C-alpha positions in Angstrom: 33.6 4.0 3.3 32.3 7.1 1.0 34.5 9.4 -1.6 34.3 13.0 -2.0 34.3 13.6 -5.9 37.8 14.7 -7.6 38.0 18.2 -8.2 36.8 19.5 -11.4 34.1 16.6 -11.4 30.7 17.0 -12.6 28.4 16.0 -9.8 25.1 13.8 -11.8 21.6 15.1 -11.5 19.3 14.5 -9.4 15.7 13.9 -11.2 12.8 15.8 -10.3 10.3 14.1 -9.2 8.1 14.5 -12.4 11.0 13.7 -14.9 11.1 10.1 -12.9 7.4 9.6 -14.2 6.6 8.1 -17.5 7.1 10.7 -19.9 6.4 13.5 -17.1 2.9 12.6 -17.0 1.0 12.6 -13.6 0.4 9.0 -12.0 -3.0 8.0 -12.5 -4.8 5.8 -9.4 -7.9 3.6 -9.5 -9.5 2.3 -6.1 -9.3 -1.3 -5.4 -11.5 -3.4 -3.2 -10.7 -6.1 -0.6 -12.8 -8.2 1.2 -11.6 -11.0 3.4 -14.0 -13.5 5.0 -13.6 -15.7 8.1 -14.0 -16.4 11.8 -13.7 -13.3 13.8 -9.9 -14.0 14.7 -8.8 -15.7 11.4 -9.7 -11.7 9.8 -8.1 -10.0 12.7 -4.9 -12.0 12.1 -4.6 -11.2 8.5 -5.7 -7.5 9.1 -2.3 -7.5 11.2 -0.5 -9.4 9.0 -1.2 -7.1 6.3 -0.3 -4.2 8.6 3.6 -5.9 9.3 3.7 -6.2 5.6 3.1 -2.3 5.2 0.1 -2.7 2.6 -2.8 -1.4 4.7 -3.5 0.1 8.4 -5.9 -1.8 11.0 -7.8 1.4 10.9 -8.4 1.6 7.4 -10.6 -1.9 7.1 -14.4 -1.4 7.9 -15.4 -3.0 11.1 -16.9 -6.9 10.9 -19.7 -7.9 9.3 -21.9 -10.7 9.9 -22.3 -12.3 6.5 -25.1 -14.8 7.8 -22.6 -18.4 7.9 -22.1 -19.5 11.4 -18.8 -18.2 13.1 -18.2 -15.7 9.7 -17.5 -12.4 8.9 -16.4 -10.4 6.1 -14.6 -6.6 6.2 -14.0 -4.3 3.5 -10.5 -2.3 2.4 -10.7 0.2 -0.3 -7.1 1.0 -1.2 -5.9 3.3 -4.4 -3.4 1.9 -6.5 -1.1 3.9 -9.0 -1.9 1.9 -12.4 
């Protein structure tokens, strides 16, 4: 279990949010775009999998757009990532 610190022991300081970043700089972000092509069923399954993996909310994706190929749609997700 947890032990309380011994008398006179100094607690270690908790770093602030900015000091934990490299050099105290603010994080930089870029947009990336994901495109998923396939049948409606395959695309929906992929979106659900990425949601289960905590990557993107299902509502963050575009509506399915027909590609002109038989039984094929494309969905797009634009996501901001820290670089």
